N, C-alpha and C positions, 0 to 999 in steps of 0.2 A: 625514497621515491624522488624522481626528478621530473619525469614527463607527467604533466597534469593528467589525472584520471578523469575522463569525460563522463559526466552524469547527465541524464535527462530525467527530470521530475515530471511525471504525468499527473495532471490534476483534473479528474472528472468533475464536472460542475453542472448542477441543475438548480436554477433559482437561488444562486448563492451570492447575490449582490451584497448582502449584509455581512458576509463572512470571508469572502475570498481575498480581500485586500490583506487581512491579517494573516491568512494562510501563506500568501505569496511573500509578505514581509518576513515571515519566519524563515522561509527558504533563503531569502537574501541575507538574513542574519547568520544562517548556517554557512553560507558561502564566505561571508566576511570572517567568521570565526575560524574556518579552515585556513584562510589566507593568513590570519594573524598568528596561527599556530604553525605556519610554514608547512602545511599539508597541501601539496599541489593538486588542485582539482580545477576542472572547468565545468560549468553548469549552464544548462538551458532549461526552460520550463515550457511544456506544451499543455495548455489548458484546452480541454475538450468540452465545449458547451453542448449539453445534451438537450437542445431545443428549449432553452429557458424562455420564460415570458417576462423576466424582469431585466435589470441592467447588468447582469453578470458579465456579458461580453465587454461592455464599455468599461466597467470597473477593472476587469482583468487587463484589457489593452492599456489602460492608464498606468499599469505597473511595469510595463516594458521599459528597460533601461540598458545602458551599456554594462552596468554591473551585473544585471540579471536579465538576459534576453527572454522575453515571454512571447510565445506564439499562441494564437487562438485559432482553433479549428472548430467548425460548427456542424453538428448533426442536423440533417433535414427533418428528422423526427426522433422522438425520445426512444432510446434503446436500452437504458439502464447503465449502471456504473461499470459493469464488466466490459460491455461492448465499447464504452467510452475509453476505458483504459487501453483496450486493444487498438482503437483508432489512434490514440496518442502514441503508443509504442511503435506503430507502423510509420509514424512521422519522425521518430526519434533519430538523432544523430549520435547520441552518447553510447558508449560501450556498456554503461551501467544504467539500469532503469530503476527508478523509485516511483511509487504510487502514493499520492497523498490526497485524501478527500478534501473537498473545498471548505469544510468546516473544522478540520483538524489542523494542527501545526507542528512544526519541528522545534525542538530545543536547539540551542546554538551548536552543540557538539555533534549533531547527528551525522552530517556528511563527513566530518573529519574522522569519526569513529568508524564509519563504513569504509572509507578510503584506506585507513590504516589496516583494517582487517583484510581487505583484498591484497594489500601490499605484503602483509606478513604471511599470508597463505594464498599464493597465486593459483593454487589448484582448485579453490572453492568456486562454486557457482553462485552462491548467495550468502548474504549476511543478514541476520535478524537480531535487532536490538530489542528493547522492551518499550511498551507504552507506559506512560503514567496517565492520570486522568484529571480532568479539570474539576470534577466533583469527587469527594472521598467515596471509595467503595471498599468492600471487604478485600484485604490485600491478597488473599489466596486466588482471586480471579485474574490478577495481572499476568501471570505466566500463560494462562489459558487464552486470554484475550490476545496477547502478543503473538502466540503461536498460530492463531487462526486469522489474523488480520494482515493487511499489506502495508499499513502505515509505517511500521518500524522495520521495513523489509527493503533490501536492495538486491538486485539480481542482474547477472550478466545478460546482455540483450540476446546473445545466442542461446543461452539457457532458457530464456522466456520463449523463444521460438521453438525450442525442442519440446517444451510443454504444450505447445499449441495455443498459447495465450489463455485468456480467461474463458470459461465456458459461457454459453449464451443464456444464462439465467439471470433473473433479477434478484434472486436471493441465493445465498450459499455459494455464489460464484467465487468469492474470495477464499472461503474455507476449502473448497475443492482445489483451487489453485495451490494453496499452501500445503494441503495434504499430498498432492501429487509431487510438489517440489521436495517435500520431506522423503518421499518414497523413491524418487528417481534421481535427484540431484545431490550434490555434495555441498553442505552448508556449514556455517559457523554461527552458533547462537552465543551472543555476548550479553553480559548482564546489564549493560548501561541502559538507563531509561533516557531515550533521546527523542521521543515523539509523544505528543499529547492527544489523547482521545477526548474530544471536547463534548460536553453535554450542552444541548440546547433543546428547547421544547419541541417534541415531536420527532427528534432524530432517533437513530437506532440505540444510542446510549440511553436516552430518555425512556424508550420502550422496555428496556431491560433493567432499569434502575432498581426496582423492587428485588429482582433476583440477585443483583450485585450487592445487595445489603446483607445477604446470607453467605455462609462459607461455600466455596466452590465444591460441588460434589454432584454425582449423578442424580441424587434426589432433588437437587435444586433446579434441574432442567425441566422445561415445560414442553408441551406438545409442539409449540412453535420452534423449539430448538432442534427438532428432529427433521432431517432432510427428507423430502418426498421421494417416492420411488424413482422418478425420472432422474433426480440428482444422483441417487445411489447407483443407478444403472450407468449413467455417464461416467462416474468415477471408476467403476469396475472395468468398463470397456476401454476407457482411456488408459488406465493402468496396464491392462493387458496389451494394448497397442505399444506402450512404451517399454515394457519389461518382459513381455511374454508370459507374465504370471498374473493370475487372478488374485484379488484381495483376499487375505485370509479371514477378514471380517468385512461386514458390509461397508463400514465407514469408520476409519480409525479415529478414536477419541484423541 
């Protein structure tokens, strides 16, 4: 690799003043790690403030630097993480998109691992690494979480556009996006744990903590884990639009 691979990291943020500085610092560390390992990348961050009522915007703007340019765009009203990611992707200049929630963070190797994967296999549309977690969980959940989340995921911008971006849901939007990517695009799953799913009181990790203490299986799933009919219908219709084929099952596990 000689020409720097340009990344845009999209960070959807809602009332994240207490966490976003660490999130952005972890991206900066990942850029520095890639440079130290002579992996040529360029990186910008687009923070999408989803109508926060705290100091999220000010904290994010304070992280802007020559080492890591940070742009902040603001939603006039709250639209949810999926729509915020789409807004950020629409403003991206990088050929590679990553999506990192404002309370999660990268381990230093993340961008280098993704860049090397794209260089080794230029035909792929996306790279997926693995999450680790800030709180111990039953290890069998790690592959399932990583396969359904966008934190350990990097995708070519043109492939993101082919998928149509994230669906307009407040829940399951990331799962639908990842399932469509698996069915329509060409990707490479690598085993490196390069992103951290962070527990904090009240977040999605916290709400699922009891489930994550048991082995991953169909019997561990709750009613809240089942997508509603509108989500299933969207997935089936979008898959039909993209492939000309209906899903063989309602929603792939």
